[in-house]
Short mmCIF file of the C-alpha atoms (twelve columns), coordinates in Angstrom:
data_MODEL
# 
_entry.id   MODEL 
# 
loop_
_atom_site.group_PDB 
_atom_site.id 
_atom_site.type_symbol 
_atom_site.label_atom_id 
_atom_site.label_alt_id 
_atom_site.label_comp_id 
_atom_site.label_asym_id 
_atom_site.label_seq_id 
_atom_site.Cartn_x 
_atom_site.Cartn_y 
_atom_site.Cartn_z 
_atom_site.pdbx_PDB_model_num 
ATOM 1  C CA . UNK A 1  1.244  3.714   -8.738  1 
ATOM 2  C CA . UNK A 2  1.630  7.522   -8.798  1 
ATOM 3  C CA . UNK A 3  3.533  8.560   -11.810 1 
ATOM 4  C CA . UNK A 4  4.853  12.219  -12.461 1 
ATOM 5  C CA . UNK A 5  3.386  13.879  -15.578 1 
ATOM 6  C CA . UNK A 6  5.239  12.986  -18.700 1 
ATOM 7  C CA . UNK A 7  6.591  9.625   -17.447 1 
ATOM 8  C CA . UNK A 8  5.682  6.133   -18.283 1 
ATOM 9  C CA . UNK A 9  7.495  3.359   -16.158 1 
ATOM 10 C CA . UNK A 10 7.665  -0.363  -16.925 1 
ATOM 11 C CA . UNK A 11 9.614  -3.462  -16.136 1 
ATOM 12 C CA . UNK A 12 11.795 -5.588  -18.590 1 
ATOM 13 C CA . UNK A 13 11.745 -9.194  -17.828 1 
ATOM 14 C CA . UNK A 14 14.883 -10.781 -16.577 1 
ATOM 15 C CA . UNK A 15 17.434 -11.355 -19.290 1 
ATOM 16 C CA . UNK A 16 15.745 -8.731  -21.635 1 
ATOM 17 C CA . UNK A 17 17.790 -5.657  -22.778 1 
ATOM 18 C CA . UNK A 18 16.462 -2.272  -24.175 1 
ATOM 19 C CA . UNK A 19 18.168 -2.180  -27.686 1 
ATOM 20 C CA . UNK A 20 16.390 0.754   -29.368 1 
ATOM 21 C CA . UNK A 21 13.737 3.506   -28.984 1 
ATOM 22 C CA . UNK A 22 12.039 6.472   -30.578 1 
ATOM 23 C CA . UNK A 23 10.157 9.503   -29.547 1 
ATOM 24 C CA . UNK A 24 11.080 9.332   -25.922 1 
ATOM 25 C CA . UNK A 25 13.973 9.766   -23.556 1 
ATOM 26 C CA . UNK A 26 14.411 6.292   -21.943 1 
ATOM 27 C CA . UNK A 27 16.202 5.678   -18.674 1 
ATOM 28 C CA . UNK A 28 17.206 2.058   -17.646 1 
ATOM 29 C CA . UNK A 29 17.982 0.990   -14.117 1 
ATOM 30 C CA . UNK A 30 18.367 -2.757  -13.992 1 
ATOM 31 C CA . UNK A 31 14.980 -4.089  -15.372 1 
ATOM 32 C CA . UNK A 32 13.217 -0.870  -14.623 1 
ATOM 33 C CA . UNK A 33 12.559 1.631   -17.597 1 
ATOM 34 C CA . UNK A 34 11.252 5.012   -17.575 1 
ATOM 35 C CA . UNK A 35 10.100 6.790   -20.747 1 
ATOM 36 C CA . UNK A 36 9.931  10.692  -20.571 1 
ATOM 37 C CA . UNK A 37 8.980  13.182  -23.122 1 
ATOM 38 C CA . UNK A 38 11.487 13.823  -25.831 1 
ATOM 39 C CA . UNK A 39 12.618 17.567  -26.391 1 
ATOM 40 C CA . UNK A 40 10.530 17.594  -29.615 1 
ATOM 41 C CA . UNK A 41 7.303  16.280  -28.097 1 
ATOM 42 C CA . UNK A 42 7.404  17.478  -24.549 1 
ATOM 43 C CA . UNK A 43 4.323  19.965  -24.709 1 
ATOM 44 C CA . UNK A 44 0.946  19.263  -26.379 1 
ATOM 45 C CA . UNK A 45 -1.977 21.686  -26.177 1 
ATOM 46 C CA . UNK A 46 -5.033 20.201  -24.228 1 
ATOM 47 C CA . UNK A 47 -6.984 18.214  -26.593 1 
ATOM 48 C CA . UNK A 48 -4.358 18.888  -29.299 1 
ATOM 49 C CA . UNK A 49 -2.892 15.520  -30.035 1 
ATOM 50 C CA . UNK A 50 -1.141 12.463  -28.916 1 
ATOM 51 C CA . UNK A 51 2.347  11.107  -29.235 1 
ATOM 52 C CA . UNK A 52 3.708  7.573   -29.989 1 
ATOM 53 C CA . UNK A 53 6.732  6.113   -28.437 1 
ATOM 54 C CA . UNK A 54 8.416  2.866   -29.168 1 
ATOM 55 C CA . UNK A 55 11.192 0.617   -28.172 1 
ATOM 56 C CA . UNK A 56 12.915 -2.700  -29.057 1 
ATOM 57 C CA . UNK A 57 14.063 -5.326  -26.800 1 
ATOM 58 C CA . UNK A 58 16.440 -8.168  -27.206 1 
ATOM 59 C CA . UNK A 59 15.671 -11.272 -25.182 1 
ATOM 60 C CA . UNK A 60 17.017 -14.763 -24.449 1 
ATOM 61 C CA . UNK A 61 16.400 -17.294 -27.208 1 
ATOM 62 C CA . UNK A 62 12.830 -18.852 -26.811 1 
ATOM 63 C CA . UNK A 63 11.761 -16.462 -23.937 1 
ATOM 64 C CA . UNK A 64 8.341  -14.931 -24.925 1 
ATOM 65 C CA . UNK A 65 7.628  -12.910 -21.646 1 
ATOM 66 C CA . UNK A 66 6.492  -9.539  -22.382 1 
ATOM 67 C CA . UNK A 67 7.431  -6.079  -20.443 1 
ATOM 68 C CA . UNK A 68 4.913  -5.353  -17.792 1 
ATOM 69 C CA . UNK A 69 3.541  -2.515  -15.445 1 
ATOM 70 C CA . UNK A 70 2.840  0.221   -18.117 1 
ATOM 71 C CA . UNK A 71 1.433  3.269   -16.568 1 
ATOM 72 C CA . UNK A 72 0.911  6.703   -18.297 1 
ATOM 73 C CA . UNK A 73 0.249  9.996   -16.706 1 
# 
């Protein structure tokens, strides 16, 4: 999968809903989620560091399927 710089797409399992996130701009379309750089961490110097992003998902009771398809670029 080709991914534009500064994006990390992934797929939520059916019935799961993104309920919270941090350090990224999240876009949701159906079960597809794309994380983009947030304004405060959009530019890092080469070799200068890393950022962490995170999210919370609600899921149907008893469903233990995890999001899939993570690709970073």
